LOSENU-514773 format. One record per residue (C-alpha): chain; x, y, z. Coordinates in nm, 4 decimals, decimal comma. Example, Ala and Ser with C-alpha at 12.3 -4.5 7.8 and 13.67 -1.06 7.14 Angstrom:
<atoms>
+-------+----------+----------+----------+
: chain :       xx :       yy :       zz :
+-------+----------+----------+----------+
:     A :   1,2300 :  -0,4500 :   0,7800 :
:     A :   1,3670 :  -0,1060 :   0,7140 :
+-------+----------+----------+----------+
</atoms>
This chain:
<atoms>
+-------+----------+----------+----------+
: chain :       xx :       yy :       zz :
+-------+----------+----------+----------+
:     A : -19,3526 :   1,7189 :  -7,1770 :
:     A : -19,1487 :   1,8785 :  -7,4510 :
:     A : -18,9956 :   2,2240 :  -7,4332 :
:     A : -19,2436 :   2,3371 :  -7,7008 :
:     A : -19,5372 :   2,2262 :  -7,4859 :
:     A : -19,3901 :   2,4026 :  -7,1838 :
:     A : -19,3425 :   2,7251 :  -7,3785 :
:     A : -19,6982 :   2,7051 :  -7,5168 :
:     A : -19,8413 :   2,6632 :  -7,1669 :
:     A : -19,6364 :   2,9481 :  -7,0204 :
:     A : -19,7309 :   3,1805 :  -7,3050 :
:     A : -20,1000 :   3,0957 :  -7,2671 :
:     A : -20,0925 :   3,1829 :  -6,8984 :
:     A : -19,8958 :   3,5043 :  -6,9544 :
:     A : -20,1145 :   3,6185 :  -7,2423 :
:     A : -20,4486 :   3,5860 :  -7,0660 :
:     A : -20,6264 :   3,9205 :  -7,0470 :
:     A : -20,6818 :   4,0723 :  -6,7022 :
:     A : -20,9720 :   3,9103 :  -6,5121 :
:     A : -21,2178 :   4,1985 :  -6,5620 :
:     A : -21,1505 :   4,1921 :  -6,9343 :
:     A : -21,2116 :   3,8147 :  -6,9481 :
:     A : -21,5685 :   3,8622 :  -6,8290 :
:     A : -21,6234 :   4,1610 :  -7,0584 :
:     A : -21,5087 :   3,9634 :  -7,3639 :
:     A : -21,7397 :   3,6731 :  -7,2828 :
:     A : -22,0375 :   3,8983 :  -7,2159 :
:     A : -21,9804 :   4,1104 :  -7,5279 :
:     A : -21,9859 :   3,7908 :  -7,7335 :
:     A : -22,3193 :   3,6953 :  -7,5771 :
:     A : -22,1851 :   3,3732 :  -7,4289 :
:     A : -22,3161 :   3,2610 :  -7,0913 :
:     A : -22,0817 :   3,1538 :  -6,8164 :
:     A : -22,2237 :   2,7965 :  -6,8060 :
:     A : -22,1885 :   2,7630 :  -7,1826 :
:     A : -21,8225 :   2,8699 :  -7,1886 :
:     A : -21,7418 :   2,6642 :  -6,8796 :
:     A : -21,8941 :   2,3576 :  -7,0433 :
:     A : -21,6990 :   2,4127 :  -7,3630 :
:     A : -21,3777 :   2,4387 :  -7,1605 :
:     A : -21,4589 :   2,1325 :  -6,9522 :
:     A : -21,4649 :   2,3185 :  -6,6205 :
:     A : -21,7373 :   2,4062 :  -6,3735 :
:     A : -21,9178 :   2,7386 :  -6,3781 :
:     A : -21,7738 :   2,8307 :  -6,0344 :
:     A : -21,4223 :   2,7656 :  -6,1685 :
:     A : -21,4816 :   2,9994 :  -6,4621 :
:     A : -21,6268 :   3,2554 :  -6,2220 :
:     A : -21,3037 :   3,2443 :  -6,0166 :
:     A : -21,0991 :   3,2954 :  -6,3328 :
:     A : -21,3116 :   3,5974 :  -6,4257 :
:     A : -21,2843 :   3,7653 :  -6,0870 :
:     A : -20,9142 :   3,6882 :  -6,0530 :
:     A : -20,9176 :   3,4727 :  -5,7414 :
:     A : -20,7759 :   3,1805 :  -5,9397 :
:     A : -20,6007 :   3,1285 :  -6,2687 :
:     A : -20,6455 :   2,8335 :  -6,5023 :
:     A : -20,4000 :   2,5475 :  -6,4951 :
:     A : -20,1733 :   2,5315 :  -6,7999 :
:     A : -20,3862 :   2,3014 :  -7,0173 :
:     A : -20,7003 :   2,5018 :  -6,9455 :
:     A : -20,5126 :   2,8297 :  -6,9919 :
:     A : -20,4377 :   2,7352 :  -7,3512 :
:     A : -20,8015 :   2,6571 :  -7,4324 :
:     A : -20,9326 :   2,9560 :  -7,2337 :
:     A : -20,6923 :   3,1955 :  -7,4033 :
:     A : -20,7908 :   3,0639 :  -7,7479 :
:     A : -21,1610 :   3,0910 :  -7,6625 :
:     A : -21,1267 :   3,4476 :  -7,5381 :
:     A : -20,9288 :   3,5510 :  -7,8433 :
:     A : -21,1856 :   3,3947 :  -8,0753 :
:     A : -21,4755 :   3,5556 :  -7,8868 :
:     A : -21,2953 :   3,8888 :  -7,9067 :
:     A : -21,2440 :   3,8458 :  -8,2803 :
:     A : -20,8665 :   3,8064 :  -8,2717 :
:     A : -20,6848 :   3,5523 :  -8,4848 :
:     A : -20,5531 :   3,2519 :  -8,2971 :
:     A : -20,1814 :   3,1960 :  -8,3577 :
+-------+----------+----------+----------+
</atoms>
């Protein structure tokens, strides 16, 4: 792992919205939990845990999840 990869992963985890906002963003975009979970390559129960705050995504999933939430919310992805 390079330092750039490490920094990207840490930023993705730090920049995730709060759990309640994660669900709100997904629902406002009209995306079902199974659909988003499938796109992220995780199970629906895993996504559910991320949305209620009992678990947080691992670094690689945090990057994809953060990008998905930002896109669903209409924010540019840096």
